[in-house]
mmCIF file as gemmi writes it, N, C-alpha and C atoms, coordinates in Angstrom:
data_model
loop_
_atom_site.group_PDB
_atom_site.id
_atom_site.type_symbol
_atom_site.label_atom_id
_atom_site.label_alt_id
_atom_site.label_comp_id
_atom_site.label_asym_id
_atom_site.label_entity_id
_atom_site.label_seq_id
_atom_site.pdbx_PDB_ins_code
_atom_site.Cartn_x
_atom_site.Cartn_y
_atom_site.Cartn_z
_atom_site.occupancy
_atom_site.B_iso_or_equiv
_atom_site.pdbx_formal_charge
_atom_site.auth_seq_id
_atom_site.auth_asym_id
_atom_site.pdbx_PDB_model_num
ATOM 1 N N . MET Axp A 1 ? 0.846 -1.173 0 1 0 ? 1 A 1
ATOM 2 C CA . MET Axp A 1 ? 0 0 0 1 0 ? 1 A 1
ATOM 3 C C . MET Axp A 1 ? 0.893 1.239 0 1 0 ? 1 A 1
ATOM 4 N N . PRO Axp A 2 ? 0.524 2.266 -0.746 1 0 ? 2 A 1
ATOM 5 C CA . PRO Axp A 2 ? 1.333 3.481 -0.796 1 0 ? 2 A 1
ATOM 6 C C . PRO Axp A 2 ? 1.388 4.197 0.55 1 0 ? 2 A 1
ATOM 7 N N . ILE Axp A 3 ? 2.426 4.996 0.73 1 0 ? 3 A 1
ATOM 8 C CA . ILE Axp A 3 ? 2.615 5.765 1.955 1 0 ? 3 A 1
ATOM 9 C C . ILE Axp A 3 ? 1.635 6.935 1.957 1 0 ? 3 A 1
ATOM 10 N N . LYS Axp A 4 ? 1.005 7.167 3.101 1 0 ? 4 A 1
ATOM 11 C CA . LYS Axp A 4 ? 0.049 8.26 3.216 1 0 ? 4 A 1
ATOM 12 C C . LYS Axp A 4 ? 0.705 9.488 3.824 1 0 ? 4 A 1
ATOM 13 N N . PHE Axp A 5 ? 0.312 10.649 3.317 1 0 ? 5 A 1
ATOM 14 C CA . PHE Axp A 5 ? 0.798 11.925 3.831 1 0 ? 5 A 1
ATOM 15 C C . PHE Axp A 5 ? 0.057 12.302 5.107 1 0 ? 5 A 1
ATOM 16 N N . LYS Axp A 6 ? -1.247 12.072 5.105 1 0 ? 6 A 1
ATOM 17 C CA . LYS Axp A 6 ? -2.083 12.29 6.284 1 0 ? 6 A 1
ATOM 18 C C . LYS Axp A 6 ? -3.233 11.292 6.22 1 0 ? 6 A 1
ATOM 19 N N . PRO Axp A 7 ? -3.974 11.105 7.307 1 0 ? 7 A 1
ATOM 20 C CA . PRO Axp A 7 ? -5.047 10.101 7.313 1 0 ? 7 A 1
ATOM 21 C C . PRO Axp A 7 ? -6.14 10.391 6.283 1 0 ? 7 A 1
ATOM 22 N N . SER Axp A 8 ? -6.772 9.334 5.828 1 0 ? 8 A 1
ATOM 23 C CA . SER Axp A 8 ? -7.878 9.459 4.882 1 0 ? 8 A 1
ATOM 24 C C . SER Axp A 8 ? -9.061 10.151 5.54 1 0 ? 8 A 1
ATOM 25 N N . ALA Axp A 9 ? -9.886 10.779 4.714 1 0 ? 9 A 1
ATOM 26 C CA . ALA Axp A 9 ? -11.054 11.497 5.22 1 0 ? 9 A 1
ATOM 27 C C . ALA Axp A 9 ? -12.294 11.048 4.458 1 0 ? 9 A 1
ATOM 28 N N . VAL Axp A 10 ? -13.422 11.062 5.144 1 0 ? 10 A 1
ATOM 29 C CA . VAL Axp A 10 ? -14.708 10.729 4.53 1 0 ? 10 A 1
ATOM 30 C C . VAL Axp A 10 ? -15.527 12 4.462 1 0 ? 10 A 1
ATOM 31 N N . SER Axp A 11 ? -16.002 12.329 3.265 1 0 ? 11 A 1
ATOM 32 C CA . SER Axp A 11 ? -16.853 13.498 3.106 1 0 ? 11 A 1
ATOM 33 C C . SER Axp A 11 ? -18.194 13.054 2.533 1 0 ? 11 A 1
ATOM 34 N N . THR Axp A 12 ? -19.208 13.832 2.764 1 0 ? 12 A 1
ATOM 35 C CA . THR Axp A 12 ? -20.536 13.513 2.252 1 0 ? 12 A 1
ATOM 36 C C . THR Axp A 12 ? -20.886 14.464 1.123 1 0 ? 12 A 1
ATOM 37 N N . VAL Axp A 13 ? -21.517 13.902 0.096 1 0 ? 13 A 1
ATOM 38 C CA . VAL Axp A 13 ? -21.926 14.676 -1.066 1 0 ? 13 A 1
ATOM 39 C C . VAL Axp A 13 ? -23.423 14.463 -1.256 1 0 ? 13 A 1
ATOM 40 N N . LYS Axp A 14 ? -24.156 15.54 -1.349 1 0 ? 14 A 1
ATOM 41 C CA . LYS Axp A 14 ? -25.591 15.431 -1.546 1 0 ? 14 A 1
ATOM 42 C C . LYS Axp A 14 ? -25.879 15.252 -3.034 1 0 ? 14 A 1
ATOM 43 N N . GLN Axp A 15 ? -26.619 14.217 -3.363 1 0 ? 15 A 1
ATOM 44 C CA . GLN Axp A 15 ? -26.974 13.904 -4.743 1 0 ? 15 A 1
ATOM 45 C C . GLN Axp A 15 ? -28.175 14.741 -5.185 1 0 ? 15 A 1
ATOM 46 N N . SER Axp A 16 ? -28.432 14.78 -6.479 1 0 ? 16 A 1
ATOM 47 C CA . SER Axp A 16 ? -29.555 15.558 -7 1 0 ? 16 A 1
ATOM 48 C C . SER Axp A 16 ? -30.908 14.947 -6.625 1 0 ? 16 A 1
ATOM 49 N N . ASN Axp A 17 ? -30.934 13.634 -6.341 1 0 ? 17 A 1
ATOM 50 C CA . ASN Axp A 17 ? -32.196 12.997 -5.973 1 0 ? 17 A 1
ATOM 51 C C . ASN Axp A 17 ? -32.464 13.068 -4.473 1 0 ? 17 A 1
ATOM 52 N N . GLY Axp A 18 ? -31.636 13.757 -3.718 1 0 ? 18 A 1
ATOM 53 C CA . GLY Axp A 18 ? -31.846 13.947 -2.294 1 0 ? 18 A 1
ATOM 54 C C . GLY Axp A 18 ? -31.097 12.976 -1.4 1 0 ? 18 A 1
ATOM 55 N N . SER Axp A 19 ? -30.492 11.975 -1.992 1 0 ? 19 A 1
ATOM 56 C CA . SER Axp A 19 ? -29.736 11.022 -1.178 1 0 ? 19 A 1
ATOM 57 C C . SER Axp A 19 ? -28.336 11.561 -0.895 1 0 ? 19 A 1
ATOM 58 N N . ILE Axp A 20 ? -27.683 10.954 0.063 1 0 ? 20 A 1
ATOM 59 C CA . ILE Axp A 20 ? -26.34 11.377 0.453 1 0 ? 20 A 1
ATOM 60 C C . ILE Axp A 20 ? -25.358 10.259 0.122 1 0 ? 20 A 1
ATOM 61 N N . LYS Axp A 21 ? -24.259 10.619 -0.508 1 0 ? 21 A 1
ATOM 62 C CA . LYS Axp A 21 ? -23.232 9.655 -0.883 1 0 ? 21 A 1
ATOM 63 C C . LYS Axp A 21 ? -21.967 9.987 -0.097 1 0 ? 21 A 1
ATOM 64 N N . LYS Axp A 22 ? -21.363 8.964 0.504 1 0 ? 22 A 1
ATOM 65 C CA . LYS Axp A 22 ? -20.109 9.148 1.23 1 0 ? 22 A 1
ATOM 66 C C . LYS Axp A 22 ? -18.945 8.855 0.298 1 0 ? 22 A 1
ATOM 67 N N . VAL Axp A 23 ? -17.966 9.762 0.285 1 0 ? 23 A 1
ATOM 68 C CA . VAL Axp A 23 ? -16.81 9.635 -0.588 1 0 ? 23 A 1
ATOM 69 C C . VAL Axp A 23 ? -15.55 9.675 0.272 1 0 ? 23 A 1
ATOM 70 N N . GLN Axp A 24 ? -14.682 8.694 0.086 1 0 ? 24 A 1
ATOM 71 C CA . GLN Axp A 24 ? -13.41 8.678 0.803 1 0 ? 24 A 1
ATOM 72 C C . GLN Axp A 24 ? -12.356 9.39 -0.028 1 0 ? 24 A 1
ATOM 73 N N . GLN Axp A 25 ? -11.543 10.178 0.645 1 0 ? 25 A 1
ATOM 74 C CA . GLN Axp A 25 ? -10.438 10.855 -0.018 1 0 ? 25 A 1
ATOM 75 C C . GLN Axp A 25 ? -9.157 10.429 0.679 1 0 ? 25 A 1
ATOM 76 N N . HIS Axp A 26 ? -8.21 9.917 -0.115 1 0 ? 26 A 1
ATOM 77 C CA . HIS Axp A 26 ? -6.943 9.449 0.415 1 0 ? 26 A 1
ATOM 78 C C . HIS Axp A 26 ? -5.858 10.46 0.069 1 0 ? 26 A 1
ATOM 79 N N . TYR Axp A 27 ? -4.952 10.668 1.006 1 0 ? 27 A 1
ATOM 80 C CA . TYR Axp A 27 ? -3.868 11.635 0.823 1 0 ? 27 A 1
ATOM 81 C C . TYR Axp A 27 ? -2.55 10.864 0.758 1 0 ? 27 A 1
ATOM 82 N N . TYR Axp A 28 ? -2.154 10.476 -0.446 1 0 ? 28 A 1
ATOM 83 C CA . TYR Axp A 28 ? -0.933 9.705 -0.627 1 0 ? 28 A 1
ATOM 84 C C . TYR Axp A 28 ? 0.265 10.634 -0.798 1 0 ? 28 A 1
ATOM 85 N N . MET Axp A 29 ? 1.424 10.158 -0.349 1 0 ? 29 A 1
ATOM 86 C CA . MET Axp A 29 ? 2.652 10.943 -0.413 1 0 ? 29 A 1
ATOM 87 C C . MET Axp A 29 ? 3.027 11.257 -1.866 1 0 ? 29 A 1
ATOM 88 N N . LYS Axp A 30 ? 2.833 10.292 -2.753 1 0 ? 30 A 1
ATOM 89 C CA . LYS Axp A 30 ? 3.222 10.483 -4.148 1 0 ? 30 A 1
ATOM 90 C C . LYS Axp A 30 ? 2.347 11.502 -4.868 1 0 ? 30 A 1
ATOM 91 N N . ALA Axp A 31 ? 1.146 11.766 -4.361 1 0 ? 31 A 1
ATOM 92 C CA . ALA Axp A 31 ? 0.241 12.713 -4.996 1 0 ? 31 A 1
ATOM 93 C C . ALA Axp A 31 ? 0.31 14.098 -4.363 1 0 ? 31 A 1
ATOM 94 N N . THR Axp A 32 ? 1.122 14.253 -3.318 1 0 ? 32 A 1
ATOM 95 C CA . THR Axp A 32 ? 1.252 15.521 -2.617 1 0 ? 32 A 1
ATOM 96 C C . THR Axp A 32 ? 2.359 16.349 -3.257 1 0 ? 32 A 1
ATOM 97 N N . SER Axp A 33 ? 2.178 17.642 -3.312 1 0 ? 33 A 1
ATOM 98 C CA . SER Axp A 33 ? 3.184 18.508 -3.929 1 0 ? 33 A 1
ATOM 99 C C . SER Axp A 33 ? 4.447 18.559 -3.068 1 0 ? 33 A 1
ATOM 100 N N . THR Axp A 34 ? 5.558 18.806 -3.71 1 0 ? 34 A 1
ATOM 101 C CA . THR Axp A 34 ? 6.842 18.878 -3.025 1 0 ? 34 A 1
ATOM 102 C C . THR Axp A 34 ? 6.846 20.016 -2.007 1 0 ? 34 A 1
ATOM 103 N N . LYS Axp A 35 ? 6.187 21.106 -2.339 1 0 ? 35 A 1
ATOM 104 C CA . LYS Axp A 35 ? 6.122 22.257 -1.44 1 0 ? 35 A 1
ATOM 105 C C . LYS Axp A 35 ? 5.434 21.883 -0.121 1 0 ? 35 A 1
ATOM 106 N N . ASP Axp A 36 ? 4.311 21.154 -0.214 1 0 ? 36 A 1
ATOM 107 C CA . ASP Axp A 36 ? 3.584 20.743 0.996 1 0 ? 36 A 1
ATOM 108 C C . ASP Axp A 36 ? 4.402 19.776 1.84 1 0 ? 36 A 1
ATOM 109 N N . ILE Axp A 37 ? 5.117 18.868 1.191 1 0 ? 37 A 1
ATOM 110 C CA . ILE Axp A 37 ? 5.945 17.908 1.924 1 0 ? 37 A 1
ATOM 111 C C . ILE Axp A 37 ? 7.092 18.628 2.63 1 0 ? 37 A 1
ATOM 112 N N . LEU Axp A 38 ? 7.729 19.567 1.958 1 0 ? 38 A 1
ATOM 113 C CA . LEU Axp A 38 ? 8.827 20.323 2.574 1 0 ? 38 A 1
ATOM 114 C C . LEU Axp A 38 ? 8.352 21.137 3.766 1 0 ? 38 A 1
ATOM 115 N N . GLU Axp A 39 ? 7.179 21.762 3.652 1 0 ? 39 A 1
ATOM 116 C CA . GLU Axp A 39 ? 6.642 22.538 4.769 1 0 ? 39 A 1
ATOM 117 C C . GLU Axp A 39 ? 6.377 21.645 5.98 1 0 ? 39 A 1
ATOM 118 N N . ALA Axp A 40 ? 5.798 20.482 5.751 1 0 ? 40 A 1
ATOM 119 C CA . ALA Axp A 40 ? 5.517 19.558 6.847 1 0 ? 40 A 1
ATOM 120 C C . ALA Axp A 40 ? 6.81 18.974 7.408 1 0 ? 40 A 1
ATOM 121 N N . TYR Axp A 41 ? 7.797 18.737 6.569 1 0 ? 41 A 1
ATOM 122 C CA . TYR Axp A 41 ? 9.08 18.176 7.001 1 0 ? 41 A 1
ATOM 123 C C . TYR Axp A 41 ? 9.823 19.15 7.912 1 0 ? 41 A 1
ATOM 124 N N . ASN Axp A 42 ? 9.757 20.437 7.616 1 0 ? 42 A 1
ATOM 125 C CA . ASN Axp A 42 ? 10.473 21.446 8.388 1 0 ? 42 A 1
ATOM 126 C C . ASN Axp A 42 ? 9.703 21.908 9.628 1 0 ? 42 A 1
ATOM 127 N N . ARG Axp A 43 ? 8.462 21.492 9.778 1 0 ? 43 A 1
ATOM 128 C CA . ARG Axp A 43 ? 7.652 21.857 10.94 1 0 ? 43 A 1
ATOM 129 C C . ARG Axp A 43 ? 8.171 21.128 12.177 1 0 ? 43 A 1
ATOM 130 N N . ALA Axp A 44 ? 8.211 21.795 13.299 1 0 ? 44 A 1
ATOM 131 C CA . ALA Axp A 44 ? 8.74 21.205 14.534 1 0 ? 44 A 1
ATOM 132 C C . ALA Axp A 44 ? 7.795 20.171 15.137 1 0 ? 44 A 1
ATOM 133 N N . SER Axp A 45 ? 6.515 20.261 14.843 1 0 ? 45 A 1
ATOM 134 C CA . SER Axp A 45 ? 5.544 19.365 15.459 1 0 ? 45 A 1
ATOM 135 C C . SER Axp A 45 ? 5.368 18.033 14.716 1 0 ? 45 A 1
ATOM 136 N N . THR Axp A 46 ? 6.075 17.847 13.601 1 0 ? 46 A 1
ATOM 137 C CA . THR Axp A 46 ? 5.953 16.607 12.843 1 0 ? 46 A 1
ATOM 138 C C . THR Axp A 46 ? 6.666 15.479 13.575 1 0 ? 46 A 1
ATOM 139 N N . LEU Axp A 47 ? 6.005 14.333 13.673 1 0 ? 47 A 1
ATOM 140 C CA . LEU Axp A 47 ? 6.573 13.178 14.367 1 0 ? 47 A 1
ATOM 141 C C . LEU Axp A 47 ? 7.753 12.595 13.597 1 0 ? 47 A 1
ATOM 142 N N . PRO Axp A 48 ? 8.732 12.012 14.307 1 0 ? 48 A 1
ATOM 143 C CA . PRO Axp A 48 ? 9.92 11.462 13.641 1 0 ? 48 A 1
ATOM 144 C C . PRO Axp A 48 ? 9.598 10.37 12.622 1 0 ? 48 A 1
ATOM 145 N N . LYS Axp A 49 ? 8.575 9.557 12.893 1 0 ? 49 A 1
ATOM 146 C CA . LYS Axp A 49 ? 8.204 8.495 11.957 1 0 ? 49 A 1
ATOM 147 C C . LYS Axp A 49 ? 7.73 9.089 10.626 1 0 ? 49 A 1
ATOM 148 N N . LEU Axp A 50 ? 6.959 10.161 10.698 1 0 ? 50 A 1
ATOM 149 C CA . LEU Axp A 50 ? 6.485 10.817 9.481 1 0 ? 50 A 1
ATOM 150 C C . LEU Axp A 50 ? 7.612 11.568 8.783 1 0 ? 50 A 1
ATOM 151 N N . LYS Axp A 51 ? 8.518 12.154 9.566 1 0 ? 51 A 1
ATOM 152 C CA . LYS Axp A 51 ? 9.659 12.849 8.968 1 0 ? 51 A 1
ATOM 153 C C . LYS Axp A 51 ? 10.518 11.896 8.156 1 0 ? 51 A 1
ATOM 154 N N . ASP Axp A 52 ? 10.682 10.667 8.653 1 0 ? 52 A 1
ATOM 155 C CA . ASP Axp A 52 ? 11.463 9.672 7.926 1 0 ? 52 A 1
ATOM 156 C C . ASP Axp A 52 ? 10.792 9.323 6.597 1 0 ? 52 A 1
ATOM 157 N N . LYS Axp A 53 ? 9.467 9.171 6.609 1 0 ? 53 A 1
ATOM 158 C CA . LYS Axp A 53 ? 8.734 8.875 5.376 1 0 ? 53 A 1
ATOM 159 C C . LYS Axp A 53 ? 8.843 10.03 4.387 1 0 ? 53 A 1
ATOM 160 N N . MET Axp A 54 ? 8.76 11.258 4.904 1 0 ? 54 A 1
ATOM 161 C CA . MET Axp A 54 ? 8.878 12.433 4.046 1 0 ? 54 A 1
ATOM 162 C C . MET Axp A 54 ? 10.278 12.554 3.473 1 0 ? 54 A 1
ATOM 163 N N . LYS Axp A 55 ? 11.283 12.242 4.294 1 0 ? 55 A 1
ATOM 164 C CA . LYS Axp A 55 ? 12.67 12.313 3.835 1 0 ? 55 A 1
ATOM 165 C C . LYS Axp A 55 ? 12.917 11.33 2.698 1 0 ? 55 A 1
ATOM 166 N N . LYS Axp A 56 ? 12.356 10.123 2.817 1 0 ? 56 A 1
ATOM 167 C CA . LYS Axp A 56 ? 12.504 9.13 1.755 1 0 ? 56 A 1
ATOM 168 C C . LYS Axp A 56 ? 11.851 9.596 0.463 1 0 ? 56 A 1
ATOM 169 N N . GLU Axp A 57 ? 10.679 10.208 0.564 1 0 ? 57 A 1
ATOM 170 C CA . GLU Axp A 57 ? 9.988 10.693 -0.636 1 0 ? 57 A 1
ATOM 171 C C . GLU Axp A 57 ? 10.755 11.855 -1.267 1 0 ? 57 A 1
ATOM 172 N N . LEU Axp A 58 ? 11.28 12.769 -0.448 1 0 ? 58 A 1
ATOM 173 C CA . LEU Axp A 58 ? 12.037 13.897 -0.983 1 0 ? 58 A 1
ATOM 174 C C . LEU Axp A 58 ? 13.349 13.436 -1.607 1 0 ? 58 A 1
ATOM 175 N N . ASN Axp A 59 ? 13.978 12.403 -1.046 1 0 ? 59 A 1
ATOM 176 C CA . ASN Axp A 59 ? 15.183 11.835 -1.653 1 0 ? 59 A 1
ATOM 177 C C . ASN Axp A 59 ? 14.856 11.204 -3 1 0 ? 59 A 1
ATOM 178 N N . ALA Axp A 60 ? 13.718 10.533 -3.094 1 0 ? 60 A 1
ATOM 179 C CA . ALA Axp A 60 ? 13.308 9.911 -4.352 1 0 ? 60 A 1
ATOM 180 C C . ALA Axp A 60 ? 13.028 10.965 -5.421 1 0 ? 60 A 1
ATOM 181 N N . ARG Axp A 61 ? 12.542 12.117 -4.997 1 0 ? 61 A 1
ATOM 182 C CA . ARG Axp A 61 ? 12.273 13.209 -5.945 1 0 ? 61 A 1
ATOM 183 C C . ARG Axp A 61 ? 13.529 14.009 -6.273 1 0 ? 61 A 1
ATOM 184 N N . GLY Axp A 62 ? 14.596 13.783 -5.529 1 0 ? 62 A 1
ATOM 185 C CA . GLY Axp A 62 ? 15.845 14.488 -5.793 1 0 ? 62 A 1
ATOM 186 C C . GLY Axp A 62 ? 15.92 15.863 -5.163 1 0 ? 62 A 1
ATOM 187 N N . VAL Axp A 63 ? 15.093 16.137 -4.161 1 0 ? 63 A 1
ATOM 188 C CA . VAL Axp A 63 ? 15.076 17.445 -3.521 1 0 ? 63 A 1
ATOM 189 C C . VAL Axp A 63 ? 16.122 17.517 -2.412 1 0 ? 63 A 1
ATOM 190 N N . LEU Axp A 64 ? 16.234 16.458 -1.602 1 0 ? 64 A 1
ATOM 191 C CA . LEU Axp A 64 ? 17.198 16.412 -0.519 1 0 ? 64 A 1
ATOM 192 C C . LEU Axp A 64 ? 18.401 15.545 -0.895 1 0 ? 64 A 1
ATOM 193 N N . ASP Axp A 65 ? 19.519 15.798 -0.251 1 0 ? 65 A 1
ATOM 194 C CA . ASP Axp A 65 ? 20.668 14.919 -0.418 1 0 ? 65 A 1
ATOM 195 C C . ASP Axp A 65 ? 20.422 13.634 0.355 1 0 ? 65 A 1
ATOM 196 N N . ALA Axp A 66 ? 21.031 12.551 -0.081 1 0 ? 66 A 1
ATOM 197 C CA . ALA Axp A 66 ? 20.809 11.25 0.551 1 0 ? 66 A 1
ATOM 198 C C . ALA Axp A 66 ? 21.446 11.168 1.934 1 0 ? 66 A 1
ATOM 199 N N . ASP Axp A 67 ? 22.435 12.022 2.238 1 0 ? 67 A 1
ATOM 200 C CA . ASP Axp A 67 ? 23.15 11.927 3.509 1 0 ? 67 A 1
ATOM 201 C C . ASP Axp A 67 ? 22.506 12.741 4.641 1 0 ? 67 A 1
ATOM 202 N N . ILE Axp A 68 ? 21.395 13.403 4.374 1 0 ? 68 A 1
ATOM 203 C CA . ILE Axp A 68 ? 20.745 14.214 5.418 1 0 ? 68 A 1
ATOM 204 C C . ILE Axp A 68 ? 20.018 13.307 6.383 1 0 ? 68 A 1
């Protein structure tokens, strides 16, 4: 399973016939912009486990050096 940037969210969408449909939205690391990942990586409140995942993604994109 791909690495997630943040937990998935469930939103409700009202249909034209009056019913309600629940839609899940997933936030995967590969679909997140580099700018958002860098901001979260440099934030002091980010957990070390998530920082490691972000560092791996930024290394794969060529933004960070591998020795950081």
